[in-house]
All heavy atoms as an XYZ file, in Angstrom:
939
protein
N       0.836     -1.176      0.000
C       0.000      0.000      0.000
C       0.885      1.245      0.000
O       1.808      1.371      0.789
C      -0.894     -0.038      1.227
C      -1.883      1.065      1.305
S      -3.049      0.686      2.610
C      -4.480      1.342      1.879
N       0.622      2.169     -0.909
C       1.450      3.367     -1.066
C       1.065      4.426     -0.035
O      -0.093      4.537      0.369
C       1.282      3.931     -2.461
N       2.071      5.188      0.383
C       1.820      6.292      1.299
C       1.195      7.459      0.543
O       1.416      7.633     -0.646
C       3.128      6.782      1.914
C       3.730      5.863      2.908
C       4.945      6.538      3.481
C       5.582      5.707      4.553
N       6.757      6.365      5.115
N       0.441      8.262      1.265
C      -0.101      9.475      0.680
C       0.960     10.563      0.788
O       1.341     10.972      1.877
C      -1.381      9.891      1.402
C      -2.092     11.020      0.710
O      -1.530     11.672     -0.167
N      -3.328     11.253      1.078
N       1.443     11.035     -0.341
C       2.552     11.985     -0.366
C       2.156     13.302      0.281
O       2.945     13.924      0.975
C       3.026     12.207     -1.814
C       3.636     10.917     -2.347
C       4.021     13.337     -1.907
C       3.988     10.952     -3.792
N       0.934     13.754      0.089
C       0.517     15.040      0.643
C       0.518     15.028      2.165
O       0.856     16.036      2.784
C      -0.858     15.433      0.126
C      -0.822     15.775     -1.340
O       0.187     16.239     -1.836
N      -1.914     15.543     -2.037
N       0.166     13.913      2.771
C       0.195     13.827      4.230
C       1.632     13.933      4.719
O       1.925     14.605      5.697
C      -0.473     12.527      4.711
C      -1.973     12.589      4.435
C      -0.219     12.301      6.189
C      -2.713     11.330      4.743
N       2.556     13.294      4.021
C       3.960     13.377      4.401
C       4.488     14.800      4.267
O       5.248     15.269      5.094
C       4.801     12.425      3.562
C       4.510     10.970      3.893
O       3.961     10.718      4.978
O       4.827     10.110      3.066
N       4.085     15.520      3.216
C       4.526     16.898      3.035
C       4.010     17.783      4.165
O       4.731     18.631      4.678
C       4.036     17.446      1.703
C       4.773     16.913      0.521
C       4.243     17.530     -0.734
N       4.840     16.903     -1.902
C       4.341     16.974     -3.102
N       3.227     17.647     -3.326
N       4.931     16.379     -4.105
N       2.750     17.609      4.516
C       2.185     18.405      5.609
C       2.877     18.092      6.925
O       3.165     18.989      7.717
C       0.679     18.153      5.727
C      -0.120     18.742      4.603
C      -1.585     18.417      4.745
C      -2.369     18.914      3.556
N      -3.787     18.582      3.647
N       3.160     16.839      7.156
C       3.840     16.453      8.390
C       5.256     17.019      8.425
O       5.714     17.499      9.471
C       3.879     14.925      8.511
N       5.950     16.990      7.292
C       7.298     17.548      7.237
C       7.282     19.048      7.502
O       8.139     19.572      8.214
C       7.936     17.266      5.878
C       8.268     15.808      5.696
O       8.354     15.055      6.664
N       8.430     15.394      4.457
N       6.321     19.752      6.927
C       6.211     21.199      7.153
C       5.928     21.489      8.625
O       6.535     22.382      9.217
C       5.112     21.786      6.279
C       4.974     23.275      6.450
C       3.849     23.836      5.633
C       3.725     25.301      5.949
N       2.473     25.868      5.599
N       5.034     20.737      9.214
C       4.708     20.928     10.627
C       5.919     20.651     11.507
O       6.194     21.400     12.443
C       3.545     19.998     11.024
O       2.438     20.268     10.161
C       3.121     20.232     12.453
N       6.669     19.610     11.199
C       7.865     19.293     11.971
C       8.915     20.391     11.859
O       9.554     20.752     12.844
C       8.453     17.955     11.528
C       7.603     16.793     11.961
O       6.818     16.910     12.909
N       7.721     15.680     11.275
N       9.098     20.935     10.643
C      10.053     22.033     10.469
C       9.644     23.241     11.301
O      10.476     23.892     11.925
C      10.138     22.444      8.992
C      11.008     21.576      8.148
C      11.295     22.208      6.799
N      10.100     22.473      6.021
C       9.569     21.640      5.131
N      10.130     20.467      4.907
N       8.492     21.965      4.454
N       8.351     23.537     11.331
C       7.882     24.698     12.084
C       8.044     24.484     13.590
O       8.449     25.396     14.309
C       6.432     24.997     11.732
C       5.960     26.302     12.254
N       6.469     27.503     11.808
C       5.060     26.620     13.194
C       5.883     28.491     12.441
N       5.022     27.981     13.297
N       7.753     23.304     14.089
C       7.913     23.032     15.518
C       9.373     23.083     15.948
O       9.686     23.529     17.041
C       7.301     21.685     15.898
C       5.800     21.733     16.024
C       5.014     20.693     15.584
C       5.166     22.828     16.580
C       3.641     20.732     15.690
C       3.796     22.883     16.690
C       3.041     21.832     16.247
O       1.674     21.896     16.366
N      10.284     22.623     15.076
C      11.709     22.732     15.396
C      12.111     24.190     15.554
O      12.864     24.551     16.452
C      12.555     22.075     14.302
C      12.664     20.593     14.420
C      13.794     20.052     13.555
N      13.740     20.463     12.177
C      13.186     19.760     11.189
N      12.614     18.593     11.461
N      13.208     20.199      9.961
N      11.589     25.048     14.690
C      11.880     26.475     14.801
C      11.283     27.056     16.080
O      11.936     27.837     16.773
C      11.335     27.232     13.587
C      11.355     28.716     13.793
C      12.541     29.416     13.695
C      10.208     29.395     14.110
C      12.570     30.774     13.900
C      10.224     30.755     14.327
C      11.413     31.441     14.215
N      10.058     26.702     16.405
C       9.409     27.273     17.587
C      10.137     26.880     18.867
O      10.224     27.679     19.802
C       7.941     26.841     17.651
C       7.032     27.471     16.606
C       5.628     26.909     16.732
C       7.022     28.977     16.711
N      10.677     25.667     18.920
C      11.464     25.273     20.089
C      12.698     26.143     20.222
O      13.047     26.594     21.311
C      11.884     23.799     19.990
C      10.797     22.828     20.338
C      11.329     21.443     20.558
C      12.020     20.894     19.340
N      12.387     19.489     19.451
N      13.363     26.405     19.104
C      14.555     27.238     19.119
C      14.202     28.686     19.471
O      14.945     29.362     20.166
C      15.231     27.187     17.756
C      16.605     27.818     17.735
C      17.194     27.811     16.347
C      17.466     26.417     15.854
N      18.148     26.381     14.558
N      13.057     29.149     19.008
C      12.634     30.518     19.278
C      12.395     30.743     20.764
O      12.833     31.740     21.328
C      11.357     30.844     18.499
C      10.758     32.217     18.765
C      11.635     33.276     18.138
C       9.362     32.290     18.215
N      11.734     29.831     21.419
C      11.460     30.003     22.842
C      12.740     29.946     23.655
O      12.818     30.524     24.725
C      10.484     28.924     23.348
O      11.025     27.640     23.076
C       9.135     29.066     22.691
N      13.758     29.288     23.144
C      15.021     29.180     23.848
C      15.892     30.417     23.651
O      16.560     30.860     24.571
C      15.752     27.944     23.318
C      16.592     27.246     24.316
C      17.195     25.970     23.772
N      17.699     26.080     22.420
C      17.443     25.207     21.453
N      16.681     24.178     21.684
N      17.943     25.354     20.252
N      15.888     30.990     22.441
C      16.893     31.982     22.083
C      16.392     33.418     22.071
O      16.952     34.274     22.733
C      17.479     31.657     20.710
C      18.241     30.358     20.709
O      18.661     29.921     21.794
O      18.395     29.767     19.642
N      15.384     33.721     21.283
C      15.106     35.118     20.938
C      13.696     35.535     21.327
O      12.850     35.746     20.476
C      15.318     35.316     19.451
N      13.435     35.655     22.608
C      12.105     36.068     23.027
C      11.908     37.571     22.949
O      10.780     38.041     22.966
C      11.827     35.600     24.461
C      11.492     34.138     24.514
O      10.969     33.594     23.565
N      11.808     33.502     25.614
N      12.972     38.342     22.892
C      12.831     39.790     22.944
C      12.774     40.438     21.572
O      12.496     41.622     21.465
C      13.972     40.393     23.752
C      15.328     40.015     23.193
O      15.407     39.025     22.451
O      16.306     40.719     23.502
N      13.000     39.706     20.498
C      12.992     40.276     19.155
C      11.650     40.016     18.479
O      11.051     38.961     18.656
C      14.087     39.654     18.299
C      15.482     39.969     18.742
C      16.468     39.321     17.803
C      17.883     39.491     18.305
N      18.825     38.792     17.429
N      11.200     40.971     17.669
C       9.984     40.714     16.885
C      10.241     39.641     15.831
O      11.367     39.431     15.400
C       9.682     42.055     16.228
C      10.645     43.024     16.757
C      11.688     42.310     17.522
N       9.172     38.961     15.419
C       9.293     37.900     14.419
C       8.802     38.381     13.071
O       7.723     38.962     12.964
C       8.428     36.695     14.801
C       9.057     35.790     15.777
C       8.367     34.463     15.828
N       6.953     34.572     16.172
C       6.110     33.554     16.147
N       6.515     32.373     15.813
N       4.851     33.712     16.474
N       9.585     38.148     12.030
C       9.160     38.371     10.652
C       8.669     37.032     10.126
O       9.451     36.116      9.888
C      10.314     38.895      9.801
C      10.073     38.970      8.291
C       8.927     39.899      7.973
C      11.321     39.401      7.584
N       7.360     36.913      9.963
C       6.744     35.651      9.552
C       6.382     35.743      8.074
O       5.690     36.669      7.654
C       5.490     35.356     10.385
C       5.859     35.270     11.849
C       4.836     34.068      9.921
C       4.672     35.162     12.761
N       6.850     34.789      7.294
C       6.543     34.727      5.866
C       5.634     33.541      5.627
O       5.956     32.411      6.003
C       7.834     34.599      5.028
C       7.505     34.442      3.555
C       8.725     35.789      5.251
N       4.488     33.810      5.013
C       3.529     32.768      4.670
C       3.351     32.779      3.165
O       3.217     33.839      2.563
C       2.176     33.025      5.355
O       2.388     33.163      6.750
C       1.220     31.882      5.102
N       3.345     31.602      2.578
C       3.276     31.482      1.125
C       2.100     30.592      0.758
O       1.918     29.525      1.326
C       4.587     30.878      0.625
C       4.716     30.799     -0.860
C       6.047     30.193     -1.237
C       5.992     28.725     -1.010
N       6.602     27.886     -2.007
N       1.287     31.052     -0.180
C       0.244     30.224     -0.758
C       0.558     30.049     -2.238
O       1.576     30.537     -2.726
C      -1.152     30.866     -0.584
O      -1.182     32.094     -1.306
C      -1.455     31.126      0.878
N      -0.319     29.384     -2.948
C      -0.077     29.191     -4.368
C      -0.153     30.501     -5.147
O       0.509     30.654     -6.159
C      -1.080     28.201     -4.954
C      -0.807     26.795     -4.500
O       0.311     26.476     -4.115
N      -1.821     25.960     -4.532
N      -0.963     31.432     -4.678
C      -1.168     32.664     -5.427
C      -0.449     33.873     -4.844
O      -0.086     34.784     -5.580
C      -2.664     32.968     -5.504
N      -0.252     33.927     -3.530
C       0.250     35.142     -2.901
C       1.302     34.848     -1.839
O       1.431     33.724     -1.370
C      -0.896     35.935     -2.264
C      -1.867     36.451     -3.263
N      -1.593     37.497     -4.111
C      -3.124     36.058     -3.571
C      -2.637     37.731     -4.879
N      -3.576     36.857     -4.580
N       1.999     35.918     -1.441
C       3.003     35.855     -0.385
C       2.644     36.910      0.650
O       2.324     38.049      0.300
C       4.413     36.118     -0.946
C       4.735     35.085     -2.002
C       5.445     36.102      0.159
C       5.885     35.452     -2.869
N       2.694     36.539      1.915
C       2.354     37.437      3.007
C       3.545     37.535      3.950
O       4.197     36.531      4.228
C       1.152     36.903      3.794
C      -0.032     36.545      2.935
C      -0.164     35.267      2.403
C      -1.001     37.481      2.643
C      -1.245     34.936      1.612
C      -2.084     37.155      1.860
C      -2.205     35.886      1.341
O      -3.271     35.562      0.559
N       3.799     38.734      4.468
C       4.849     38.918      5.459
C       4.292     39.824      6.550
O       3.619     40.816      6.265
C       6.084     39.545      4.838
N       4.559     39.457      7.785
C       4.114     40.276      8.902
C       5.159     40.235     10.005
O       5.885     39.263     10.138
C       2.758     39.826      9.414
C       2.711     38.408      9.925
C       1.298     37.991     10.291
O       0.375     38.769     10.188
N       1.142     36.766     10.725
N       5.209     41.308     10.774
C       6.106     41.381     11.915
C       5.245     41.406     13.167
O       4.368     42.254     13.302
C       7.017     42.622     11.844
C       7.934     42.515     10.627
C       7.838     42.739     13.121
C       8.862     43.682     10.442
N       5.500     40.441     14.067
C       4.732     40.314     15.304
C       5.525     40.830     16.487
O       6.731     40.598     16.590
C       4.378     38.848     15.579
C       3.297     38.203     14.759
C       3.059     36.793     15.231
C       2.020     38.982     14.818
N       4.827     41.504     17.393
C       5.410     41.952     18.644
C       5.666     40.730     19.525
O       4.784     39.884     19.674
C       4.439     42.916     19.326
C       4.987     43.488     20.606
O       6.220     43.588     20.715
O       4.190     43.859     21.480
N       6.848     40.604     20.129
C       7.163     39.396     20.889
C       6.391     39.277     22.205
O       6.155     38.183     22.685
C       8.661     39.507     21.150
C       8.943     40.951     21.070
C       7.987     41.515     20.070
N       5.964     40.388     22.765
C       5.307     40.352     24.072
C       3.812     40.097     23.932
O       3.255     39.187     24.540
C       5.563     41.675     24.831
C       4.840     41.667     26.161
C       7.049     41.897     25.017
N       3.143     40.907     23.109
C       1.689     40.847     23.018
C       1.171     40.041     21.838
O      -0.030     39.840     21.713
C       1.126     42.267     22.912
C       1.476     43.104     24.116
O       1.591     42.529     25.210
O       1.641     44.318     23.964
N       2.056     39.614     20.953
C       1.681     38.919     19.719
C       0.718     39.735     18.874
O      -0.213     39.202     18.280
C       1.106     37.529     20.009
C       2.161     36.553     20.410
O       3.314     36.682     20.011
N       1.791     35.571     21.195
N       0.944     41.045     18.825
C       0.180     41.919     17.949
C       0.954     42.119     16.655
O       2.180     42.149     16.644
C      -0.049     43.292     18.601
C      -0.975     43.243     19.760
N      -2.328     43.062     19.619
C      -0.745     43.357     21.077
C      -2.894     43.061     20.812
N      -1.942     43.235     21.726
N       0.222     42.290     15.564
C       0.852     42.533     14.272
C       1.295     43.989     14.216
O       0.489     44.906     14.379
C      -0.116     42.217     13.119
C       0.512     42.552     11.790
C      -0.524     40.766     13.157
N       2.575     44.213     14.003
C       3.118     45.558     13.884
C       3.153     46.018     12.432
O       2.865     47.172     12.134
C       4.526     45.616     14.477
C       4.653     45.219     15.949
C       6.113     45.165     16.349
C       3.889     46.193     16.814
N       3.537     45.119     11.533
C       3.660     45.430     10.106
C       3.059     44.273      9.327
O       3.275     43.111      9.677
C       5.148     45.607      9.707
C       5.285     45.820      8.220
C       5.783     46.743     10.475
N       2.294     44.589      8.277
C       1.719     43.560      7.421
C       1.821     43.998      5.973
O       1.434     45.121      5.628
C       0.245     43.327      7.776
C      -0.465     42.413      6.811
C      -0.278     41.046      6.880
C      -1.292     42.920      5.829
C      -0.921     40.204      5.992
C      -1.936     42.089      4.938
C      -1.746     40.734      5.026
O      -2.363     39.893      4.146
N       2.363     43.130      5.132
C       2.477     43.396      3.689
C       2.175     42.102      2.955
O       2.563     41.018      3.404
C       3.900     43.885      3.318
C       4.010     44.135      1.831
C       4.261     45.124      4.086
N       1.492     42.213      1.825
C       1.258     41.031      0.991
C       1.291     41.437     -0.468
O       1.253     42.622     -0.805
C      -0.090     40.386      1.325
O      -1.143     41.197      0.860
N       1.335     40.449     -1.334
C       1.300     40.744     -2.762
C      -0.075     41.248     -3.162
O      -0.205     41.945     -4.168
C       1.661     39.498     -3.586
O       0.850     38.403     -3.172
C       3.118     39.149     -3.446
N      -1.100     40.945     -2.392
C      -2.430     41.475     -2.685
C      -2.455     42.983     -2.458
O      -3.057     43.725     -3.232
C      -3.489     40.793     -1.816
C      -3.690     39.366     -2.196
S      -4.919     38.394     -1.279
C      -5.625     39.445     -0.117
N      -1.818     43.456     -1.387
C      -1.760     44.895     -1.107
C      -0.950     45.630     -2.162
O      -1.239     46.775     -2.488
C      -1.134     45.167      0.264
C      -1.968     44.641      1.386
O      -3.098     44.240      1.189
N      -1.408     44.632      2.569
N       0.106     44.998     -2.650
C       1.010     45.631     -3.599
C       0.569     45.452     -5.048
O       1.229     45.935     -5.954
C       2.423     45.063     -3.430
C       3.059     45.251     -2.062
C       4.395     44.535     -2.009
C       3.230     46.726     -1.750
N      -0.532     44.735     -5.267
C      -1.034     44.451     -6.619
C       0.022     43.748     -7.469
O       0.273     44.092     -8.615
C      -1.488     45.742     -7.317
C      -2.511     46.538     -6.550
C      -3.847     45.848     -6.521
C      -4.906     46.781     -5.972
N      -5.453     46.395     -4.718
N       0.672     42.755     -6.847
C       1.681     41.955     -7.538
C       1.216     40.504     -7.562
O       0.278     40.125     -6.875
C       3.023     42.031     -6.797
C       3.601     43.402     -6.666
C       4.455     43.709     -7.854
C       5.139     45.046     -7.622
N       5.987     45.397     -8.714
N       1.930     39.689     -8.323
C       1.655     38.264     -8.310
C       2.627     37.578     -7.362
O       3.616     38.166     -6.945
C       1.810     37.667     -9.725
O       3.130     37.929    -10.186
C       0.788     38.259    -10.677
N       2.355     36.341     -7.021
C       3.159     35.624     -6.046
C       4.368     34.940     -6.637
O       4.600     33.763     -6.379
N       5.153     35.648     -7.427
C       6.372     35.072     -7.985
C       7.583     35.699     -7.299
O       7.450     36.375     -6.280
C       6.407     35.259     -9.505
C       6.216     36.699     -9.911
O       6.324     37.609     -9.100
N       5.924     36.918    -11.172
N       8.763     35.501     -7.844
C       9.988     36.011     -7.222
C       9.981     37.538     -7.175
O      10.385     38.139     -6.175
C      11.237     35.498     -7.980
C      11.307     33.965     -7.942
C      12.515     36.093     -7.406
C      11.557     33.378     -6.582
N       9.506     38.187     -8.236
C       9.448     39.654     -8.230
C       8.483     40.161     -7.167
O       8.747     41.153     -6.485
C       9.035     40.190     -9.612
C      10.064     39.988    -10.690
C       9.976     38.612    -11.337
O       8.911     37.971    -11.228
O      10.976     38.175    -11.920
N       7.362     39.490     -7.018
C       6.406     39.865     -5.975
C       6.978     39.646     -4.584
O       6.770     40.451     -3.675
N       7.731     38.566     -4.408
C       8.354     38.284     -3.119
C       9.398     39.331     -2.778
O       9.506     39.772     -1.633
C       8.981     36.896     -3.136
N      10.154     39.771     -3.780
C      11.137     40.823     -3.558
C      10.455     42.128     -3.174
O      10.913     42.838     -2.273
C      11.993     41.015     -4.823
O      12.581     39.755     -5.164
C      13.083     42.032     -4.608
N       9.346     42.438     -3.823
C       8.598     43.655     -3.489
C       8.048     43.589     -2.063
O       8.066     44.588     -1.339
C       7.460     43.861     -4.484
N       7.589     42.418     -1.640
C       7.091     42.247     -0.272
C       8.230     42.430      0.724
O       8.070     43.099      1.746
C       6.417     40.864     -0.105
C       6.169     40.531      1.348
C       5.108     40.833     -0.862
N       9.387     41.872      0.447
C      10.534     42.024      1.337
C      10.965     43.470      1.470
O      11.267     43.953      2.567
N      10.990     44.195      0.349
C      11.347     45.610      0.389
C      10.332     46.416      1.192
O      10.695     47.258      2.012
C      11.453     46.182     -1.031
C      12.651     45.658     -1.778
O      13.656     45.286     -1.176
N      12.555     45.616     -3.086
N       9.053     46.155      0.955
C       8.003     46.925      1.622
C       7.964     46.660      3.129
O       7.786     47.583      3.926
C       6.649     46.600      0.996
N       8.148     45.410      3.532
C       8.104     45.102      4.966
C       9.303     45.717      5.682
O       9.185     46.195      6.813
C       7.982     43.577      5.218
C       9.278     42.848      5.018
C       7.441     43.302      6.602
N      10.448     45.775      5.016
C      11.629     46.389      5.636
C      11.457     47.903      5.758
O      11.847     48.493      6.770
C      12.872     46.066      4.814
N      10.878     48.530      4.754
C      10.653     49.970      4.825
C       9.658     50.330      5.920
O       9.845     51.302      6.652
C      10.177     50.495      3.475
C      11.257     50.495      2.416
C      10.745     50.853      1.042
O       9.532     51.173      0.916
O      11.540     50.821      0.096
N       8.578     49.543      6.042
C       7.604     49.808      7.105
C       8.207     49.548      8.480
O       7.874     50.230      9.442
C       6.352     48.954      6.909
C       5.481     49.428      5.776
C       4.188     48.648      5.729
C       3.280     49.170      4.643
N       1.974     48.494      4.649
N       9.081     48.558      8.575
C       9.735     48.274      9.854
C      10.661     49.411     10.247
O      10.771     49.751     11.430
C      10.502     46.961      9.775
N      11.326     50.019      9.274
C      12.202     51.153      9.567
C      11.424     52.328     10.139
O      11.918     53.038     11.001
C      12.940     51.606      8.307
C      14.155     50.810      7.972
C      14.854     51.437      6.791
C      16.046     50.632      6.360
N      16.697     51.232      5.191
N      10.203     52.540      9.647
C       9.401     53.646     10.164
C       9.018     53.426     11.621
O       8.768     54.383     12.342
C       8.125     53.856      9.327
O       7.326     52.676      9.382
C       8.472     54.193      7.889
N       8.968     52.161     12.055
C       8.659     51.837     13.455
C       9.921     51.600     14.278
O       9.838     51.113     15.406
C       7.772     50.592     13.527
C       6.388     50.729     12.918
C       5.675     49.384     12.936
C       5.573     51.762     13.675
N      11.095     51.913     13.712
C      12.395     51.730     14.375
C      12.668     50.279     14.749
O      13.208     49.991     15.818
C      12.509     52.627     15.611
C      12.503     54.087     15.246
O      13.028     54.466     14.199
N      11.914     54.905     16.082
N      12.286     49.366     13.887
C      12.580     47.946     14.071
C      13.758     47.610     13.168
O      13.687     47.777     11.950
C      11.364     47.067     13.716
C      10.186     47.398     14.624
C      11.728     45.595     13.812
C       8.898     46.717     14.208
N      14.856     47.148     13.774
C      16.031     46.791     12.990
C      16.351     45.306     13.069
O      16.757     44.706     12.089
C      17.238     47.592     13.463
C      17.136     49.064     13.198
C      18.355     49.819     13.663
O      19.280     49.166     14.206
O      18.378     51.036     13.499
N      16.190     44.712     14.244
C      16.518     43.299     14.439
C      15.238     42.490     14.558
O      14.367     42.815     15.368
C      17.361     43.112     15.703
C      18.706     43.765     15.574
O      19.295     43.772     14.506
N      19.197     44.326     16.662
N      15.135     41.444     13.774
C      13.986     40.548     13.812
C      14.475     39.109     13.776
O      15.632     38.831     13.469
C      13.020     40.787     12.628
C      12.386     42.159     12.700
C      13.703     40.585     11.306
N      13.579     38.197     14.089
C      13.829     36.763     13.934
C      13.020     36.311     12.729
O      11.820     36.581     12.650
C      13.393     35.997     15.199
C      13.559     34.508     15.001
C      14.172     36.470     16.398
N      13.665     35.662     11.784
C      12.999     35.248     10.545
C      12.295     33.920     10.764
O      12.923     32.905     11.063
C      14.022     35.138      9.409
C      13.407     34.894      8.074
C      12.671     35.882      7.457
C      13.566     33.683      7.436
C      12.104     35.669      6.221
C      13.005     33.456      6.200
C      12.274     34.454      5.593
N      10.979     33.921     10.621
C      10.160     32.723     10.757
C       9.605     32.388      9.379
O       8.750     33.091      8.864
C       9.031     32.990     11.757
C       8.161     31.773     12.004
O       8.384     30.724     11.369
O       7.249     31.873     12.833
N      10.095     31.304      8.788
C       9.649     30.944      7.443
C       8.413     30.068      7.480
O       7.949     29.577      6.450
C      10.769     30.270      6.676
C      11.363     29.095      7.371
C      12.681     28.700      6.741
N      13.379     27.801      7.602
C      13.289     26.490      7.556
N      12.505     25.920      6.667
N      13.955     25.738      8.391
N       7.865     29.858      8.670
C       6.571     29.201      8.850
C       6.553     27.778      8.290
O       5.573     27.333      7.711
C       5.479     30.048      8.210
C       4.139     29.873      8.880
O       4.049     29.251      9.927
N       3.114     30.406      8.279
N       7.661     27.070      8.439
C       7.735     25.687      7.998
C       8.082     25.512      6.537
O       8.267     24.390      6.081
N       8.156     26.601      5.782
C       8.504     26.504      4.361
C      10.003     26.280      4.210
O      10.789     26.690      5.056
C       8.121     27.797      3.630
C       6.659     28.120      3.650
C       5.844     27.164      2.796
O       6.334     26.606      1.817
N       4.597     26.978      3.175
N      10.398     25.663      3.122
C      11.815     25.506      2.836
C      12.396     26.858      2.439
O      11.717     27.693      1.849
C      12.021     24.499      1.710
C      11.653     23.098      2.109
C      11.891     22.138      0.970
C      11.519     20.739      1.369
N      11.710     19.786      0.266
N      13.661     27.064      2.776
C      14.307     28.350      2.517
C      14.902     28.360      1.118
O      16.099     28.170      0.911
C      15.388     28.617      3.566
C      16.001     29.982      3.476
C      15.355     31.083      3.986
C      17.229     30.162      2.858
C      15.907     32.331      3.902
C      17.793     31.407      2.761
C      17.126     32.487      3.284
O      17.680     33.736      3.191
N      14.058     28.572      0.124
C      14.509     28.759     -1.251
C      13.378     29.408     -2.030
O      12.244     29.482     -1.564
C      14.949     27.440     -1.902
C      13.852     26.451     -2.085
N      13.038     26.453     -3.184
C      13.424     25.435     -1.306
C      12.152     25.463     -3.073
N      12.370     24.837     -1.944
N      13.696     29.917     -3.175
C      12.682     30.515     -4.036
C      12.110     31.789     -3.464
O      12.830     32.739     -3.161
N      10.790     31.816     -3.294
C      10.095     33.023     -2.878
C      10.423     33.411     -1.440
O      10.570     34.594     -1.130
C       8.596     32.823     -3.036
C       8.189     32.603     -4.472
C       6.806     32.010     -4.593
O       6.218     31.582     -3.623
N       6.297     31.991     -5.815
N      10.550     32.441     -0.558
C      10.871     32.731      0.840
C      12.265     33.350      0.930
O      12.488     34.326      1.651
C      10.764     31.453      1.695
C      11.199     31.700      3.116
C       9.340     30.919      1.659
N      13.192     32.818      0.177
C      14.555     33.368      0.153
C      14.560     34.763     -0.447
O      15.301     35.646      0.005
C      15.475     32.449     -0.637
C      16.917     32.874     -0.606
C      17.790     31.854     -1.280
C      19.238     32.231     -1.079
N      19.876     32.678     -2.267
N      13.729     35.015     -1.448
C      13.667     36.335     -2.071
C      13.152     37.376     -1.081
O      13.661     38.508     -1.044
C      12.770     36.296     -3.306
N      12.174     37.030     -0.268
C      11.673     37.949      0.763
C      12.788     38.261      1.758
O      13.023     39.421      2.119
C      10.444     37.361      1.494
C      10.062     38.205      2.691
C       9.264     37.242      0.553
N      13.496     37.240      2.199
C      14.557     37.431      3.192
C      15.698     38.281      2.630
O      16.186     39.196      3.299
C      15.089     36.076      3.652
N      16.117     38.002      1.402
C      17.216     38.757      0.804
C      16.855     40.223      0.599
O      17.652     41.119      0.851
C      17.638     38.130     -0.519
C      18.316     36.778     -0.336
O      18.752     36.501      0.799
O      18.379     36.012     -1.322
N      15.625     40.475      0.149
C      15.192     41.856     -0.075
C      15.095     42.616      1.248
O      15.472     43.785      1.334
C      13.851     41.871     -0.801
N      14.622     41.951      2.295
C      14.521     42.610      3.599
C      15.912     42.905      4.159
O      16.134     43.960      4.765
C      13.735     41.740      4.571
N      16.851     41.993      3.946
C      18.229     42.243      4.401
C      18.869     43.416      3.656
O      19.577     44.207      4.240
C      19.086     40.995      4.191
C      18.940     39.976      5.264
C      20.027     38.924      5.147
N      19.704     37.794      5.981
C      19.273     36.623      5.533
N      19.127     36.417      4.243
N      18.996     35.650      6.364
N      18.611     43.495      2.363
C      19.178     44.581      1.570
C      18.659     45.943      2.015
O      19.371     46.940      1.928
C      18.874     44.385      0.092
C      19.683     43.283     -0.543
C      19.312     43.069     -1.994
O      18.497     43.865     -2.541
O      19.818     42.101     -2.590
N      17.417     45.985      2.507
C      16.830     47.254      2.973
C      17.204     47.580      4.414
O      16.800     48.604      4.925
C      15.302     47.210      2.838
C      14.831     47.275      1.423
C      15.074     48.643      0.845
C      14.525     48.714     -0.555
N      14.623     50.042     -1.113
N      17.925     46.687      5.090
C      18.446     47.039      6.407
C      17.946     46.227      7.577
O      18.374     46.458      8.699
N      17.047     45.270      7.385
C      16.634     44.414      8.502
C      17.738     43.413      8.807
O      18.376     42.881      7.891
C      15.353     43.655      8.168
C      14.036     44.369      8.395
C      12.875     43.428      8.061
C      13.897     44.868      9.792
N      17.947     43.156     10.066
C      18.976     42.196     10.480
C      18.303     41.001     11.137
O      17.497     41.153     12.036
C      19.949     42.855     11.474
C      20.705     44.003     10.885
C      21.546     44.672     11.918
C      22.189     45.910     11.335
N      22.887     46.680     12.357
N      18.685     39.807     10.674
C      18.236     38.576     11.327
C      19.249     37.497     11.141
O      20.228     37.615     10.503
C      16.855     38.098     10.880
C      16.492     38.248      9.440
C      16.718     37.238      8.545
C      15.896     39.416      8.999
C      16.331     37.370      7.225
C      15.504     39.552      7.692
C      15.728     38.537      6.800
């Protein structure tokens, strides 16, 4: 009997995210989190306050009228870094939300680093 590949993918993503959350509670409780969420059509990035878990900055490809490709991911990374600068946020913890670090997620991270966010 063959395994269901989609169940394995979901389990792998969940395991990757839990590994990150364990490390987060151990290391960086005082820094805001830059969370990147990716769907088939769009890319979302938000910065959460570490104490109250309130959203400080939110940007998506829907807000920017872009598509969810590499160019859209770069635009999201640039926009989230610029909005973070206006709130005097320089250091964040990058939370890729269980996604693998390549493609669109990497483009968001690289663009945010180029605009001055440190993680």
